[in-house]
Each structure stands twice: as C-alpha cells, then as structure tokens.
C-alpha positions in Angstrom: 27.3 16.1 6.7 24.2 14.9 8.6 24.2 15.5 12.3 21.6 14.7 14.9 21.6 16.1 18.4 19.2 15.0 21.1 18.2 17.0 24.1 15.5 17.0 26.8 16.1 13.8 28.7 16.0 13.6 32.4 14.4 12.1 35.5 10.7 12.1 36.1 8.3 10.2 38.3 5.9 7.7 36.9 2.8 9.2 35.2 4.9 12.3 34.4 5.9 13.8 31.0 9.0 14.6 29.1 9.7 16.1 25.7 12.7 15.0 23.7 14.1 17.1 20.9 16.2 16.1 17.9 18.0 18.9 16.1 18.9 17.7 12.6 21.4 19.4 10.3 22.6 18.6 6.8 19.5 16.8 5.8 16.5 18.1 3.9 13.5 17.1 1.8 11.4 14.2 2.9 13.1 11.7 5.0 12.4 9.3 7.9 13.0 10.3 11.4 12.7 7.8 14.2 13.3 7.4 17.9 14.8 4.3 19.4 15.6 3.4 23.0 17.9 1.0 24.7 17.8 -0.1 28.3 20.8 -1.8 29.9 21.1 -5.4 28.9 18.4 -5.1 26.3 18.4 -4.7 22.5 17.7 -1.3 20.9 14.0 -1.1 20.1 12.0 1.3 17.9 9.7 3.7 19.6 8.2 5.9 16.9 8.8 7.0 13.3 7.7 9.9 11.1 8.1 10.5 7.4 8.7 14.2 7.3 7.2 14.8 3.9 3.9 13.1 4.5 3.7 13.3 8.3 3.0 9.6 8.4 3.7 8.1 11.8 4.0 4.6 13.4 4.4 3.7 17.0 5.5 0.7 19.0 2.6 -0.9 20.8 4.2 -0.2 24.1 3.9 3.6 23.6 0.8 4.0 21.5 -1.5 6.6 23.0 1.2 7.9 25.3 4.0 9.2 22.9 3.7 11.6 20.0 6.4 12.1 17.4 6.8 15.2 15.2 9.6 16.2 12.9 11.6 17.6 15.8 10.0 16.3 19.0 9.1 13.2 20.9 6.4 14.1 23.4 6.2 11.4 26.1 3.2 11.3 28.5 2.1 8.9 31.2 5.6 7.7 31.6 6.2 4.3 33.2 9.4 2.9 34.9 9.7 0.5 31.9 10.3 3.5 29.7 13.6 4.1 31.4 16.3 3.9 28.7 18.8 5.8 26.6 16.8 7.4 23.8 18.3 8.0 20.3 17.0 9.8 17.3 17.9 8.4 13.9 17.4 9.4 10.3 17.1 7.6 7.1 17.8 9.8 4.0 15.1 8.1 2.1 11.3 8.5 2.7 10.4 4.8 2.1 11.3 1.5 3.8 11.2 3.2 7.2 10.4 0.4 9.5 11.1 0.6 13.2 14.2 -1.4 12.9 17.7 0.1 13.5 19.2 -1.5 10.4 17.3 0.9 8.1 18.7 4.1 9.6 22.1 5.5 8.6 22.4 8.5 10.9 22.2 8.5 14.7 22.4 11.0 17.6 24.5 10.5 20.7 21.5 9.7 22.9 19.8 11.2 25.9 18.9 9.4 29.1 15.3 9.1 30.3 14.8 7.7 33.8 11.3 7.1 35.2 11.0 6.3 38.9 8.0 4.6 40.5 
C-alpha cells in the first residue's frame, strides 16, 4: 500500500525559506512525484514534478527559480505571501504522462500548511 506523508510546513515571513518533505512508502522503481498546493477558495494547482528514475523536473511558472524539487524534498526560497496554501505531495505509479494536473496522480498525502506573511 502506497503512503505519502508530508512534513516541514509552517509560518515564515516573505523572502524566507522552507523545506517540505514527502516520505513515500510502498512505492518503488521509477515513478512521478509532484507537489500541489491549494489556497482557500482556489483550485488545486501544480507546483513541481519530478520523474524519480530520470530526475526530469518541471515547475509552474509562478515558482520557477525559487522552488527546487527532489525525490523527497521541495525546497522553497524567496517565499511570497501568494505562496500561502496547503501543500500536498502526490505520486503516480507510472513514469510517463506526468503533467502538473491532479487528475494524473493516484496517491496523495494529507497535506502540510505553508503560511507566508508580508
């Protein structure tokens, strides 16, 4: 059984940094790992994705140059108030077709809150 557990959220001032972690169990080989976020009243949006076998990454335009995804971590630098949201890691047990769209991911963590104050 695949389980994803996020940690590392919290509160930070603008221009600060946070590192989120996603502990994955029950999944192996090459697969897609992604981070999504959802602010109150807004749709869930893709932040970043990595294909674990190749290391290929993609980022949302809003976070390019500020966020870095690895197999386990999402490093977030130069945070802005508009980054405030619940952050979720998600996995797709295939290593293709991994767009930054929630519909492609079949396993989800419980979420961790990130709050950025101005």
